[in-house]
TIBASE-631810 format. One line per field, with one value per residue (C-alpha): x, y, z. Coordinates in Angstrom, 1 decimal. Each point is the difference from the previous one (the first is absolute). Example, Ala and Ser with C-alpha at 12.3 -4.5 7.8 and 13.67 -1.06 7.14 Angstrom:
2
east: 12.3/1.4
north: -4.5/3.4
up: 7.8/-0.7
***
This chain:
237
east: 0.0/2.8/1.9/-3.2/-0.8/3.6/-0.3/-3.2/1.6/3.0/-2.3/-2.1/3.1/1.2/-3.4/0.0/3.4/-1.1/-3.2/2.1/2.4/-2.9/-1.5/3.2/0.3/-3.6/0.6/3.0/-2.0/-2.8/2.4/1.7/-3.3/-1.0/3.3/-0.4/-3.5/1.3/2.6/-2.6/-2.3/2.8/1.0/-3.6/-0.3/3.2/-0.8/-3.4/1.1/3.6/0.2/2.3/2.9/0.6/-0.8/3.1/0.6/1.6/-3.3/-2.0/2.5/-0.3/-3.8/-0.2/2.9/2.4/3.5/0.0/1.8/-2.9/-2.4/2.0/-1.1/-3.6/0.6/3.0/-0.1/-1.8/-1.6/-1.4/-1.6/-1.5/-1.2/-2.0/-1.5/-1.2/-1.3/-2.0/-1.4/-2.0/-0.3/-1.8/-2.7/-0.3/-0.5/-2.5/-2.1/0.1/-1.1/-2.8/-1.4/0.4/-2.1/-2.9/-2.6/-0.6/-3.2/1.9/-0.4/3.1/-1.0/0.1/3.3/1.6/-1.3/1.6/3.2/0.1/-0.7/2.6/2.6/-0.4/-0.1/3.0/1.9/-0.6/0.5/3.5/0.8/3.8/0.3/-2.5/1.2/3.6/-0.9/-2.0/2.7/3.1/-0.8/0.7/3.3/1.2/2.9/-1.1/0.6/-2.3/-2.7/0.2/-0.4/-2.9/-1.7/-1.1/-2.2/-1.3/-1.1/-1.7/-2.0/-0.9/-1.1/-2.2/-1.8/0.0/-1.8/-2.5/-1.0/0.0/-2.3/-2.3/-0.1/-0.8/-2.8/-1.5/0.7/2.4/-0.8/1.8/1.5/1.9/3.8/0.7/3.7/-0.6/-2.6/2.4/2.9/-2.1/-1.5/3.2/1.9/-2.7/-0.2/3.8/0.3/-2.6/3.0/0.4/-3.5/-1.9/-1.5/-2.1/-1.6/-1.6/-1.0/0.4/1.5/-3.5/-1.4/2.9/-0.4/-3.8/0.6/2.7/-2.2/-3.0/2.1/1.4/-3.4/-2.4/2.1/-0.1/-2.8/-3.5/-2.1/-2.3/3.0/1.4/-3.3/-0.2/3.5/-0.7/-3.2/1.9/2.6/-2.6/-1.9/3.2/0.5
north: 0.0/2.3/-0.7/0.5/3.2/1.2/-1.0/2.0/2.9/-0.1/-0.3/2.8/2.3/-1.1/0.8/3.4/0.8/-1.1/2.1/3.0/-0.4/-0.3/3.1/1.9/-1.1/0.9/3.5/0.5/-1.1/2.3/2.9/-0.8/-0.1/3.3/1.6/-1.4/1.5/3.3/0.0/-0.9/2.8/2.5/-1.1/0.3/3.5/1.2/-1.5/1.6/3.4/0.3/-2.5/-2.8/2.2/1.8/-2.8/-1.5/-2.7/2.7/1.9/-3.1/-0.9/3.5/-0.2/-3.2/0.7/-2.7/-0.2/-0.4/-3.4/-1.2/0.3/-2.8/-2.4/0.4/0.7/-1.1/3.1/3.3/-1.7/-2.8/2.5/2.0/-3.2/-1.0/3.5/0.0/-3.5/0.9/3.0/-2.3/-3.1/1.9/1.3/-3.3/-2.0/2.4/0.0/-3.7/-0.5/2.5/-1.8/-3.4/1.1/0.8/-2.7/-1.9/2.0/3.3/1.6/1.0/3.6/-0.5/-1.9/2.7/2.7/-1.8/-0.4/3.7/1.0/-2.4/1.0/3.6/-0.6/-2.3/2.4/2.9/-1.8/-1.2/3.2/-0.1/-3.5/0.4/3.5/-1.2/-2.6/2.3/2.7/-2.1/-3.0/1.9/1.3/-3.3/-2.0/-2.6/-2.9/1.4/0.8/-3.5/-1.5/2.3/-0.7/-3.5/1.3/2.8/-2.5/-2.2/3.0/1.1/-3.5/0.0/3.1/-1.3/-3.2/1.9/2.2/-3.0/-1.9/3.0/0.2/-3.7/0.4/2.7/2.9/1.7/0.5/-2.4/2.7/1.7/0.0/-1.4/0.6/3.7/0.1/-1.7/2.3/3.1/-1.2/-1.1/3.1/2.3/-1.8/-0.1/3.8/0.5/0.3/3.4/1.3/-1.9/2.3/-1.8/3.3/0.2/-3.6/-3.3/-3.0/-1.6/3.0/0.0/-3.8/0.5/2.8/-2.0/-3.1/2.0/1.6/-3.4/-1.7/2.9/2.6/3.8/0.9/0.3/-3.1/1.9/1.2/-3.5/-1.3/2.8/-0.7/-3.7/0.8/2.5/-2.6/-2.6/2.6/0.6/-3.7
up: 0.0/0.9/-3.2/-2.0/1.7/-0.6/-3.6/-0.4/1.7/-2.4/-3.0/1.3/0.3/-3.5/-1.4/1.7/-1.5/-3.4/0.3/1.2/-3.0/-2.4/1.5/-0.4/-3.6/-0.7/1.5/-2.2/-3.1/0.9/0.5/-3.3/-1.8/1.6/-1.1/-3.5/-0.2/1.2/-2.8/-2.6/1.3/-0.1/-3.6/-1.1/1.5/-1.6/-3.4/0.1/1.2/-1.4/-2.8/-1.0/-1.3/3.3/2.5/1.5/2.5/2.3/-0.1/0.9/2.8/1.5/-0.3/2.1/2.3/-1.3/-1.3/-3.8/0.4/2.1/-2.9/-1.8/2.7/-1.2/-3.7/-2.0/-2.2/-0.8/-3.0/2.2/2.4/-2.9/-1.6/3.1/0.4/-3.6/0.4/3.1/-1.8/-2.2/2.2/2.8/-2.2/-2.0/3.2/1.4/-3.1/-0.4/3.7/-0.4/-3.1/1.5/3.0/-2.4/-0.4/-3.2/-0.6/-0.4/-3.4/-2.0/0.4/3.8/-0.2/-2.2/2.4/3.0/-1.9/-0.8/3.6/1.4/-2.5/1.0/3.7/0.0/-2.4/2.3/3.3/-1.1/-2.0/0.4/-1.4/-2.8/-1.0/0.2/-2.6/-2.2/0.0/-0.2/-2.1/-3.3/1.5/1.4/-1.6/-2.6/2.4/2.6/-2.5/-1.3/3.5/0.8/-3.3/1.2/2.9/-2.2/-2.7/2.7/1.2/-3.5/-0.9/3.1/-1.3/-3.6/1.1/2.1/-3.0/-2.3/2.3/0.3/-3.8/-0.3/2.5/-2.1/2.4/-2.4/-3.6/-2.4/-2.1/2.9/-0.1/3.4/-0.1/-0.5/2.8/2.4/-0.9/0.4/3.3/1.7/-1.2/1.4/3.3/0.4/-0.3/2.8/2.3/-1.6/0.0/2.8/2.7/2.6/1.0/-3.5/-0.8/1.7/-1.6/-0.2/-1.8/-2.5/-0.5/-0.6/-2.5/-1.9/-0.1/-1.3/-2.7/-1.1/-0.2/-0.7/-1.8/0.5/-2.4/1.3/-0.7/-2.4/-1.9/-0.1/-1.4/-2.5/-1.2/-0.5/-1.9/-2.2/-0.8/-0.9/-2.2/-2.0/-0.6
***
């Protein structure tokens, strides 16, 4: 009994030591992740406000209170850091839009789905403005290798919208003669630049999403004028 009790005591102490070591490692990992996130946030801020050409690792190190050499513990190069910021600038919005649409029931119309996609794109874009704006502003200026790497996530998100519009067209909610690629480019371009003109004191994101959706599906001409225009075209034929 005594030996067994002693054995249990030893194992208990060993377990406590292991747990303590795991706790220390976990704490180090957590701090490391927090530091990494601070570096990414600082890089997104500088890329958004200052631009790629004038953003240096020394600037970022000063921003987060680290030595420049410490940045290399988290990112092997400046390009690697910029690559991740640009990637997050698309990935964050893509993930939010996808989750929002997945949450809709199967009975949702494509007009409702597109309206939710618009509202979510805008809200995510504006909520993570440094990352999204850093991508929008700096992608054209980035070196070829960084643009090539970022193109993959851009294509995935574009394909997501392309499929959404194609499904809406197949369901009869968008006219068959509409150029969906042009609609997608116009819509995404307009929404992306909301970081420049959005003012929550004038219009909410929901109001803007409603307006955009109404323009997409109903047009800007009064219904009577639309009907008159259709009748005029038919008369000419």
